[in-house]
LUMNU-272052 format. One record per atom (N, C-alpha, C, O, CB): x, y, z. Coordinates in steps of 0.1 Angstrom, whole numbers, padded with zeros to 4 digits, always signed. Glycine has a CB too. Layout:
<pases>
XYZ;...
</pases>
This chain:
<pases>
+0008-0012+0001;+0000-0001+0001;+0009+0012+0000;+0019+0013+0008;-0011-0001+0014;+0006+0022-0009;+0013+0035-0009;+0007+0045+0000;-0004+0044+0003;+0014+0042-0023;+0016+0054+0004;+0011+0065+0012;+0004+0075+0003;+0007+0075-0009;+0022+0072+0019;-0005+0083+0009;-0011+0093+0001;-0004+0105+0001;+0001+0110+0011;-0024+0095+0005;-0003+0111-0009;+0006+0123-0012;-0002+0135-0004;-0014+0136-0004;+0007+0126-0028;+0005+0144+0003;-0001+0155+0010;+0004+0167+0001;+0016+0167-0004;+0004+0155+0025;-0006+0176+0000;-0002+0188-0009;-0003+0199+0001;-0012+0199+0010;-0012+0191-0024;+0006+0210+0000;+0006+0221+0007;-0004+0230+0000;-0008+0228-0011;+0020+0227+0009;-0007+0241+0007;-0018+0250+0003;-0012+0257-0010;-0020+0259-0019;-0021+0261+0014;+0001+0260-0011;+0007+0267-0022;+0006+0257-0034;+0003+0262-0045;+0023+0270-0018;+0008+0243-0032;+0007+0234-0042;-0007+0233-0048;-0008+0231-0060;+0011+0222-0036;-0017+0234-0039;-0030+0232-0043;-0034+0243-0052;-0042+0241-0062;-0038+0232-0032;-0028+0256-0048;-0032+0267-0055;-0026+0267-0068;-0032+0270-0078;-0027+0279-0048;-0013+0262-0069;-0006+0260-0083;-0014+0252-0092;-0016+0255-0104;+0007+0254-0082;-0019+0240-0085;-0026+0231-0094;-0040+0237-0097;-0045+0234-0108;-0026+0216-0087;-0046+0243-0090;-0058+0249-0095;-0056+0261-0105;-0063+0263-0115;-0066+0255-0083;-0046+0268-0103;-0043+0278-0112;-0039+0273-0126;-0043+0279-0136;-0031+0287-0106;-0033+0262-0125;-0029+0255-0139;-0043+0250-0146;-0045+0252-0158;-0018+0241-0136;-0051+0245-0137;-0064+0240-0142;-0072+0252-0149;-0078+0251-0160;-0073+0232-0130;-0072+0263-0142;-0080+0275-0146;-0074+0283-0157;-0081+0286-0166;-0082+0284-0134;-0060+0285-0156;-0054+0293-0165;-0052+0287-0179;-0054+0293-0189;-0042+0298-0160;-0049+0274-0178;-0045+0267-0190;-0056+0260-0196;-0055+0254-0206;-0034+0257-0188;-0069+0261-0189;-0081+0253-0193;-0078+0239-0194;-0084+0233-0203;-0086+0258-0205;-0071+0233-0187;-0069+0218-0187;-0079+0211-0181;-0084+0213-0170;-0056+0215-0180;-0083+0201-0188;-0094+0192-0182;-0091+0186-0169;-0080+0183-0165;-0097+0182-0192;-0102+0184-0161;-0100+0178-0149;-0092+0164-0148;-0083+0162-0140;-0112+0176-0144;-0095+0156-0159;-0088+0144-0161;-0074+0145-0162;-0067+0139-0155;-0091+0139-0172;-0070+0155-0170;-0055+0156-0173;-0048+0161-0161;-0037+0156-0158;-0053+0167-0185;-0053+0171-0153;-0048+0176-0141;-0047+0164-0132;-0036+0162-0126;-0057+0187-0135;-0057+0156-0129;-0056+0146-0119;-0046+0134-0124;-0039+0128-0115;-0071+0139-0118;-0045+0132-0136;-0036+0123-0141;-0021+0128-0138;-0012+0121-0133;-0038+0120-0155;-0019+0141-0142;-0006+0147-0140;-0001+0147-0125;+0010+0145-0122;-0006+0161-0147;-0010+0149-0117;-0006+0151-0103;-0011+0140-0093;-0010+0141-0080;-0013+0165-0098;-0017+0128-0100;-0021+0117-0094;-0031+0120-0081;-0029+0114-0070;-0008+0111-0090;-0040+0128-0084;-0051+0129-0074;-0063+0126-0081;-0065+0126-0093;-0051+0143-0068;-0074+0122-0070;-0087+0119-0074;-0095+0131-0079;-0093+0142-0074;-0093+0113-0061;-0104+0129-0089;-0112+0141-0093;-0119+0148-0082;-0120+0160-0081;-0122+0138-0104;-0125+0138-0073;-0132+0144-0061;-0123+0154-0053;-0127+0163-0047;-0137+0131-0052;-0111+0151-0052;-0102+0159-0044;-0101+0174-0051;-0102+0184-0044;-0087+0153-0043;-0100+0174-0065;-0098+0186-0072;-0110+0194-0071;-0109+0206-0069;-0095+0184-0087;-0122+0187-0071;-0135+0195-0068;-0135+0201-0055;-0137+0213-0054;-0147+0186-0069;-0132+0192-0045;-0131+0197-0031;-0123+0210-0030;-0127+0220-0025;-0126+0186-0022;-0112+0209-0036;-0102+0221-0034;-0109+0234-0042;-0108+0245-0036;-0088+0218-0041;-0114+0232-0054;-0122+0243-0060;-0133+0248-0052;-0135+0260-0052;-0128+0239-0073;-0140+0239-0045;-0151+0244-0037;-0146+0252-0026;-0151+0263-0023;-0160+0232-0032;-0135+0247-0019;-0130+0255-0009;-0124+0269-0012;-0125+0279-0005;-0121+0248-0003;-0118+0268-0024;-0112+0281-0030;-0123+0291-0032;-0120+0303-0028;-0105+0279-0044;-0134+0288-0037;-0145+0298-0039;-0153+0301-0028;-0158+0312-0028;-0154+0293-0049;-0155+0293-0018;-0161+0295-0006;-0152+0306+0003;-0157+0315+0009;-0164+0282+0001;-0140+0304+0003;-0131+0314+0010;-0128+0326+0003;-0123+0335+0009;-0118+0309+0015;-0131+0327-0010;-0129+0338-0019;-0137+0350-0014;-0132+0362-0015;-0132+0334-0034;-0149+0347-0010;-0158+0357-0004;-0153+0363+0009;-0154+0375+0010;-0170+0351-0002;-0147+0356+0017;-0141+0361+0030;-0129+0370+0026;-0127+0381+0032;-0137+0348+0039;-0121+0365+0016;-0109+0372+0013;-0113+0387+0010;-0107+0397+0015;-0102+0366+0000;-0123+0388+0000;-0128+0403-0003;-0134+0410+0007;-0133+0422+0008;-0137+0403-0015;-0141+0401+0016;-0147+0408+0027;-0136+0415+0036;-0137+0426+0041;-0156+0399+0034;-0127+0406+0038;-0117+0410+0048;-0109+0423+0044;-0106+0431+0052;-0108+0399+0050;-0106+0424+0031;-0099+0435+0025;-0108+0449+0026;-0102+0460+0028;-0097+0432+0009;-0122+0448+0026;-0129+0459+0029;-0131+0463+0044;-0131+0474+0048;-0142+0457+0025;-0131+0452+0052;-0131+0455+0066;-0116+0460+0070;-0116+0467+0081;-0135+0442+0075;-0106+0457+0064;-0093+0463+0067;-0092+0478+0064;-0087+0486+0072;-0082+0455+0058;-0099+0480+0053;-0099+0495+0049;-0107+0503+0059;-0103+0514+0064;-0106+0497+0035;-0118+0497+0063;-0126+0504+0074;-0118+0506+0086;-0117+0516+0092;-0139+0497+0078;-0112+0494+0091;-0103+0495+0102;-0092+0506+0102;-0089+0513+0112;-0098+0482+0104;-0086+0506+0091;-0076+0517+0089;-0081+0530+0092;-0076+0538+0101;-0071+0518+0073;-0093+0533+0085;-0100+0546+0087;-0104+0549+0101;-0101+0559+0107;-0113+0548+0079;-0109+0539+0106;-0112+0540+0122;-0099+0543+0130;-0100+0551+0140;-0118+0527+0128;-0089+0538+0127;-0077+0540+0134;-0071+0554+0132;-0066+0561+0142;-0066+0529+0129;-0073+0559+0119;-0069+0573+0117;-0078+0583+0124;-0073+0592+0131;-0069+0577+0101;-0090+0580+0124;-0099+0589+0132;-0096+0589+0148;-0094+0600+0154;-0114+0583+0131;-0094+0578+0153;-0091+0576+0166;-0077+0582+0170;-0074+0587+0181;-0092+0562+0170;-0068+0582+0161;-0055+0589+0162;-0056+0604+0162;-0050+0611+0170;-0046+0584+0150;-0065+0609+0154;-0068+0624+0154;-0074+0628+0168;-0070+0638+0174;-0078+0628+0141;-0084+0620+0172;-0090+0623+0184;-0081+0623+0196;-0082+0632+0205;-0100+0615+0186;-0072+0613+0196;-0061+0612+0206;-0051+0624+0206;-0047+0629+0216;-0053+0600+0204;-0049+0628+0194;-0040+0640+0192;-0046+0653+0197;-0039+0660+0204;-0037+0643+0176;-0059+0655+0194;-0065+0666+0199;-0066+0666+0215;-0065+0676+0222;-0079+0665+0192;-0069+0654+0221;-0071+0653+0235;-0055+0656+0240;-0054+0666+0248;-0076+0637+0241;-0045+0650+0236;-0032+0653+0240;-0028+0669+0240;-0022+0674+0249;-0021+0646+0230;-0034+0676+0229;-0031+0689+0229;-0038+0697+0239;-0033+0707+0244;-0033+0694+0216;-0050+0693+0242;-0058+0699+0252;-0050+0698+0266;-0047+0707+0274;-0073+0693+0253;-0047+0685+0268;-0039+0681+0281;-0027+0690+0282;-0025+0695+0293;-0034+0666+0282;-0019+0692+0271;-0007+0698+0272;-0011+0713+0276;-0004+0719+0285;+0002+0698+0258;-0022+0719+0271;-0025+0734+0273;-0028+0734+0288;-0022+0742+0295;-0037+0740+0264;-0036+0726+0292;-0039+0726+0306;-0029+0725+0317;-0029+0731+0328;-0048+0716+0308;-0019+0716+0312;-0006+0715+0321;+0002+0728+0321;+0008+0731+0331;+0004+0705+0316;+0002+0736+0309;+0009+0747+0307;+0003+0757+0317;+0010+0765+0323;+0010+0750+0293;-0010+0758+0317;-0017+0768+0326;-0014+0764+0340;-0011+0773+0348;-0034+0767+0323;-0015+0751+0343;-0013+0750+0356;+0001+0752+0362;+0003+0755+0373;-0018+0738+0359;+0011+0749+0353;+0024+0754+0358;+0026+0767+0359;+0033+0772+0369;+0034+0749+0350;+0020+0777+0349;+0020+0790+0351;+0014+0795+0364;+0020+0804+0371;+0014+0797+0340;+0003+0789+0368;-0004+0793+0380;+0005+0790+0394;+0008+0798+0403;-0018+0785+0381;+0009+0777+0392;+0019+0774+0403;+0031+0783+0403;+0035+0788+0414;+0025+0759+0401;+0037+0787+0392;+0048+0795+0393;+0044+0810+0398;+0052+0816+0405;+0055+0796+0379;+0033+0814+0396;+0027+0827+0400;+0026+0826+0415;+0030+0835+0423;+0013+0830+0392;+0019+0815+0419;+0016+0813+0433;+0030+0813+0441;+0031+0818+0452;+0007+0800+0436;+0040+0806+0434;+0052+0805+0442;+0060+0819+0443;+0067+0822+0452;+0060+0794+0435;+0058+0827+0432;+0064+0840+0434;+0058+0849+0445;+0064+0858+0450;+0063+0846+0421;+0045+0846+0447;+0037+0854+0457;+0039+0849+0470;+0036+0855+0480;+0022+0855+0454;+0045+0836+0471;+0046+0830+0484;+0035+0830+0493;+0036+0834+0505;+0057+0835+0491;+0024+0826+0487;+0010+0825+0494;+0012+0811+0503;+0018+0801+0499;-0004+0825+0483;+0006+0811+0513;+0005+0799+0520;-0005+0788+0511;-0015+0791+0505;-0001+0803+0535;-0001+0776+0512;-0008+0766+0505;-0022+0764+0511;-0031+0762+0504;-0001+0752+0504;-0024+0765+0524;-0035+0761+0530;-0043+0775+0532;-0044+0780+0543;-0032+0752+0543;-0049+0779+0521;-0057+0791+0522;-0071+0789+0528;-0077+0779+0524;-0057+0798+0508;-0077+0796+0536;-0089+0793+0542;-0100+0795+0530;-0099+0804+0521;-0091+0803+0555;-0111+0787+0531;-0122+0788+0522;-0130+0799+0522;-0134+0803+0533;-0131+0777+0524;-0133+0807+0511;-0140+0819+0513;-0156+0815+0510;-0160+0809+0500;-0134+0831+0502;-0165+0818+0521;-0178+0814+0520;-0187+0825+0518;-0199+0823+0517;-0181+0806+0530;
</pases>
């Protein structure tokens, strides 16, 4: 009994590409690579079923990229606001430090 040949994903694609691009009949491809016709049909079915996912993923990647850019812009704006607030806070601390006011000021009611 002979061992069954295992084809890698790259090999399967190459076989299917040869079948489609050269319009080789299924019987010729199967004889050339010593595979059963049902196996070739199974590979074709898997290829076309996953083709939809491939095209869908590229669209979702574009959407994800757009979302990332939007979020980066929001983060940049927030960082700018935080930097401005920190500068104002430092200015006020420096001003109070020059006045040498006590830190425990009584509350004004």
